[in-house]
N, C-alpha and C positions, 0 to 999 in steps of 0.2 A: 187573061185566062178565061175561057168559056166554061160554063157548067159542064160537069161530067155526067153523061148518061149513066143509068144504073148498070146497063150491060157493059159499057166501057169502063166504068169504075171497077166492077168485079174482075174483068179481064186484066185491068192494070195491076191488080193485086196478084195476078198469076193463077187465078182459079179457072179461067177458061170458060167459054160460052156453055160447054156441055155440063158444067158443074152447077149452072144456075137453076134453082127451082123457081116456081112461080113467084115466090116472095123475094127472090134474089139471094137465097141462102143455099148452102150445099144440101143435097139430098141425103137422108140418113143412110140409104143403101150404099152410098159411096164412101161412108166412113169406115175406118178399120174396126174390127170386132172389139178391140180393147176399149175404144171410145164408147161403143154401145154399152159395154159392161159397166164402165164408169158412170155413164149417163143414168143407168138404171138405179144407181145408188142415190141419185138426187142431190141437189145443192142446198136445199133448206136444212139448216142446222148442221151443215158440214164443217162449220167453223174454220174456214181457211184464213190465212193471213190476208189482210185487205190493204192494198196500197192504192191510194187515190193521188194521182199526179195532176195538179191544177195549174195550167199555164196562165200567164197574165198578159192580156191584150194580144194574144196570138191571133193573127188573121186566119181565116178559114183555109186559104190555099198557101199557107206557110209550111205545110207538111208535104213531103214528097210523095207519100202514099196517096194523097188526094190530088196530086198532079203538078206540084211545084217542080220546075225544071232547072232553075238557076242555082239552087242549093238543095241539099238533101238532109233527111232525118232518118238515117238507117236504123238506129236503135228503136225509135218510136215505130217505124215502119214494120219491123219484125214483130213487135207486139200486136200491131193492128192486123197484120196478115194472119196471125194465129188466133185472132179474136173476132168478136161480133162488132161490126162497124154500123153505127146509127147514122142514117142520112137525113133524119128529121128530128134532130136534137136541139134543144134550146137551153140556155142558161136561165136561171130564175129571175134575172134582171139585166138591164143593158149597161151596167157599170159595176165597178169593183166591189164595194162594200156590201150592197144588198145582194149581189150575186153570191158572195161568200156566206152571208147569213142564210140565204135560201138553201144553199147546199148543206150547211151544217144543221139546219133546223127542220128541213123538209116542208117549209112553208112558202106559198107564192106571195106576190107583192101585196095582195089584198089583206093578208094576215100576218106577214112577217114583221118582226120587231124592227128590223133595219130595212128601210125602203128607198134610200138614196145614199149617195156618198156623204151627204151632210143633212142633218135635221135642222130645225130652227134654232137648236141650241148647240150645234157644232157637229163634230165627228162622234156620233152616238154609239151606243153599246148594247149588247145583250144583257139580260137580267137573270137572276136566279130562277125565275119562272120559266125561262126558255129551256127546251130540251135539245141537246146537240147529239150528233152521231157519236162523239166521243163518250158522252154519258151513257148512251144506249149500249154501246159495245163493251163498256166497262162492266155493265150488268152481267155480261156473258163471260167475264173473266179475261177479256182482252187487255193487253198492255197497249196504251194509246200514246201517240206522239203527233204533235203539230210541229212542222218545221217550215219556215219561210215567211210569207206575208199573211198576217191575220186580218187586220183592218176592221174588226167589229167589237173592239173593246180596248180603249187606251189604258196604259198603266194606271193603277189606282182605282179602276172601276170594276164592277162585278162581271164585266164582259170579257176579261182576259182568258186566254186558252187554259191557263193553269187552274182557273176557277170554273171552267166549262167542260170538264171531263177529260182533260189531257194530262196524263202522268208526266210526260216530257213535253216541254214547249220551248222552242228556240227560234228567234227571228225578230221580225218587226211587228210589234203590236200596232203601232201607228202607221196607217197606210200611206200617209204623206211622206214619212221618212223612208218608206220603201221605194221612193223614186230615185234614191241614190244607191250605189253599189259598193261604196267604200265607207261604211258607217263608222262613226267614232264609238258607238256602243250598240249592242243588241240586247234583247231581253231573253233571259233564260229562267224558266220556272218562276216568273214574277219578279226577277231581279235584274238590274242592269249589269251587263258584262262589258267592261271598258275595252276598247280596241285602240290602244294608244298609238299604234303604228299608223292609223288613219287620221289622227288629229290634224286639223288644218286643211284637209282636202278641200279643194276649191270648187265647191258645189255651185257657187254663183256663176262661174264661167260655164259650167256644164249646162245650167239652165239657159244661159244666153245662147249657147250652141243649139239647144233644143228648139229655140224660137226662130232659128234661121233656116231658109230654104237651102237645098243642096248646092246651089250656085253662088252662095253668099256666106261662106264660112270663115273668111279671113279674120284673124284676130281672136277667134273664140273656139276654133276646132281643137278636138282632142289630138294629142301628139303621140305618134307611134314610131318606133325605131325601124331600122332596115329589115328586121325580122318580123315585123308586124306586131310587136309587143308594146303595150301602152306605157307611156312615161307620165304617170300622174303628177299633177302639180299641186303645190301647197303643203306637201307633207315633208317631214324631215328626211326620210330615207325612202325614195320611191321603190326600191327593191324589196322593201319589207311590208308594203301595204297588203291588206287582207280584203279579198274580193268576196262579197257576201254569198254568191252562189257556190263558190268552192267551200265556204264554211258550212253551208247548208248540206251540200253533198256529203261532206265528211260526217256531219252529225247524223244524217240519215243512215249511212252505212254503219256507224257506231251503234245506233239504236237497233238495227237489224241483228248485228252480232250479239248484242246483249240480251235480245229477246227471241232468238231463233228457236228456242225450245218450247215456246208457248204461243198461242194465237196472238197476233198483234195487228193493230191498225196504224198505218203510217199515212198521215195527211201531209203530202209534200206539196206545198203551195209556193212554187218557184215564182220569183218576181220577173222572170224572163218571159217574153222579150219586151216588157213594158219599158218605155223610154224614161229619161233621155237616152239616146243611143251612146253607148260606151261599153267597151269590152276589154279585158286584159290581154287578149290575143286575137288578132284577126284571122289566125289559123289558115285554113285552105283558101281564104278569100282575099288575102293581102295583095295579090298581084292581079286581081280581076280588073278589067277596064271599066270600073264603076266609080262613082263618087264615093267619098268616105262613109257617108251615112248608110249607103246600101251595103257596103262591105261590113259595117258594124251590125246592121240588122241581121244579115245572114250569119255572121259569127255569133251573135247572141243566141240565135236559134240552134246553131251548131253546139254551143256550150250547154244549152238546155238538153239537147239530145244526148250529149256525153254524160250528163247527170243521170238520165234515164238508164243509159248503158251501165253506169257504175252501180246503180241500185240493183239492176238485174244480176250483174256479176256478183255482187255481195250476197244476194240471195242464193245464187248457185254455190258459192263457196261455203255457205252455211247449211247447205243441203235443205234449203227452205223453198226453192223455186217452184217445185212441183205442188206445193200446198199453198200457193199464193195466187190470188186473183187481183188483176190490175184494172183500174179505171183510169182513163185519160180524157181530159176535157179542157176547154178554154172557158174563161170567165165571162166573156161578153163578145159582142160582135166587133166588126172592123174598126180599128182605131189608129192605124199606122200614120194616117194623114196628119195627126196631131204632132208627131215627132219629126215630120219632114216639112212642116210649115206649108202644107197645101190647103186648098179649100176643103171645107168639111166634107168628109166621106168620099172624096175624090180618090179613085183607084190609083195604085202605084203604077207608073208607066213602064217600069222594068219588070217587077215581079208579078204584076197583075194578080195580087193575092186577095183582093176584096171579095170576089165572087159576084153573082148577079143580084144579090139581095138589096133591098131598099134601105138606104142610109146605113147606120151603124151605131157605134157606141154612143151612149148618153140619150138615146131616144128609143122608146119601146116599139119601134117598127119591126118588121120581120128580120131585117138585117142587124138590128140592135141586139137581138138575143140568139140568133142562129150560130151554133158552135159545133166544132168537131167533137165527137165522142166515140170511144170504143171501150169494150170490156173484153179482157183477155185472160184466159186460164187454159193454156195448152193442155189438151187431154181431157178437159172437163167441159169446156164450152165449144160448141160447134162454130167453126169459122165461117165468115161470109158477111153479108150485109142485110140490114133490115130497114124497112121504111116505117117501122113502128114509131108513132109520135110520142116523144118523151121530153121531160124537162129534168134538169139536174136535181130538182127537189124530190125526184123519185129515189135518190141515192140512199137516204136514211132508211126508208122502208126496205130497200133491197139489202142493205148491210145488216139490218136487224134480222131479216129472213135468213141470210147466210149464217148468222151467229145463233139463230134459234131463240131470239128474244121475243117473248110473247107479250109481256106487260110493258106498255109504253103509251105516251100521250098520242092522240090522233094527229096526223099530219095531212098535208094536201097531196102527198105522194102516193105512188102505187109500186109495189114490189115488182121487179122485172124478172124474178126467178123463173116463172113459167117460160118466158121467152128465151132466157139463157139456157134452159134445159131442152130447148127445141120444141116445146109444147105451145106453139103459137096460137092455136085455137083456144087454149085455156088462159091466155094472157088477158087480164082485165085492161081496159083502155080508159083514157080520160075522156069525159064528155067534152071537156075543153081545157086548154091551157090559158092562164090569165097573167097579165102583167099590168103594171101602172108605173107612172113616173119616169124618172131619168132627168139628169141635170139640165138638159136642153129641152125637156118637155115635162115639167114637174106636175102638170095637171092631166097628163095623157092617160088613157086606158087602152088596152089591146087584148084581143082574144083570138086564139087559134081554134077553130072548130072544123075538123076534117081538113078539107083543102081551103077553107075560107080563113083569111086573115082580116080581122076587123079592127079598126083604129079610129080613135078620135083624140084630137089634140087637147080638148077642153070640153067639159059638159055643155058649154054654150056653142060649141062648134059642130058641124055636120059629121055624121058617122061615115067613114070611108070603108068600102068593102072591096077586097081583092081575091080573085080566084087563083090560088097558087098553082093549080094544075095547068093553068094556061098562061099565067102572068107572074113568073117568079120575081121579077123586078118591081112588082106592085106599081106598074105604070098606068093601069086602066082601072079607075074607080067604077065599080058596077053596082053601087048601092041602090040606085034608082031601079035597076032591073030585078033586085032581090030584096024587097021590103021585109019578107019573112026573116031573112038573115039579120037585117038591121034590128027588127023587133027582138029577136032572141039575144043578140049582142047587148042591147040595152038592158034586158033582164039580167044578164050575167054581170054587166058593169055594176048593177045595184047589189046583186046577191053575193058577189065574190069579194066585195070591199067592206072592211070594218074600219072605221075611222081610227087614225093613229093619233096619239097624244102629242108627239113631237115632230112628225113629218108632215109635209104639205099633202093634204087630201085633195083629190080632184074637185075643183070648184071652190076651194077655200078663198075667202076674200083677203085682200091685202091687210085690212084691219085685223082680221082673225089671226093671220100669221104674225103680224107685228105684236099683237097682244100676248101671244105665246112666247115670243122672244123676250118681251119685257118680264114675263113671269119667270123665265129661266134665269134672267139676270137677278131678279129679286131673291130667288131661291138659291142662287149660287151654283146652279147646275150646268153652266156653260162648259162644253167639252173642248178644251184647247189642245191643239197638237203643235209639234215643232214646225217652224217655218223652214221649209226645205230650200228656199231661195237664197238664204244667207249662208255664210261659211259655217261649216259644222262647229258647234260650240266646243270649246276646250273643256275636257273633263279633268278633274284633279288627279 
């Protein structure tokens, strides 16, 4: 799948060439009078319900509104077409845990508490000193809910969502356990909720399946019946198993029903379509002439899209849809290669869903952080596209602005309210976006300045400079031709980074890292999570 031009993208959404302004957005004169009247009221302090839907390991072109032709996401598409689509959006990090921490705290990787999936002491956590979106919105009287995959505070630590500003929390606190979809327990408001129907689920086989390429699945493949429905193995009664996404969907709708009369914030962090590939129903893709994993990948995204549709419909039933703003994004760049046992960052030969960006998940190159993002509030936000450069750590400031919260700790983000109100000339911009680390590049640093993307693998390695206006794939290093860009990037690499106590800092020696590991052992602060490769433990 090739990159979509801005004009082609807008036309694909049904706006037409005549609707394009210079910036790629609809002209105010073409908007209905009712919208102009609502716009005059402003968004700051309007206290809408806020729903943030965070997909997990979604590829950029896995969404049909962005051009996927082999499968569709109609519910997501409808929201995107009614909202503002960002074509220059980035996650806060190139992998799950730090991306989620950045979203929740508004901090980039030089300042964020969580900077990688693992620190030197294990799966680390937020602390009471951290400020989350949940805490900020509670100040404004919002009911707050986290549902899905948390990943930034194991049970028993101060980093769990129930201790980080969420009145309601339900899902996986441990991000490694979130690799499975038939859990034997989930966490609810700090307590384990046993799901006895899933005891014994054969996760070891699913992980063996995950490691196999599509042409070598014999003996480990998931089993589906003639109707495309999964037959899970290892459980007492396959007909009674509980699929986590369905549980999350039900919990989200229940939260909406219970809080429809007051402002609420719903952080819906679905684990879809993170692998291993498995789904309770292949749905409309069961008879496609594809291998099984491709059917499952499409069906997983179809299931996520159904959850979005269910949330929208519940809001409609509760007469809350017109006062709800939606944010939809992915947590990091391309990762599907890992679940199909392909070479790292190699594009999918059927779905071609990677996009043109360099590399993907686990490394802070342009493709490691580039994600789809849109904000939708029909009747209040002008629909169209914007090339405004943003990172998901702008969300906290934007949410606080919507809620009218004035007193809060400073963050690395900027409120997007002027842009959402159509006042583009008033929208503050970032001097740069900054990243560091990644499991496959723990010492790396990167910065986006205008059209420049600058990266170095290690402080001892050369700085690489790419001009994204000419070289989206980052194939041509132009550092030698632009020494001024290199000098500025080196300044940013120094000024944007504050050393972390427990994470690898760029340039840390092996001895320094090992000494901190030993310190964690002595202090008893190692953070251990469940091993997802074994059979799920039996619960009493």
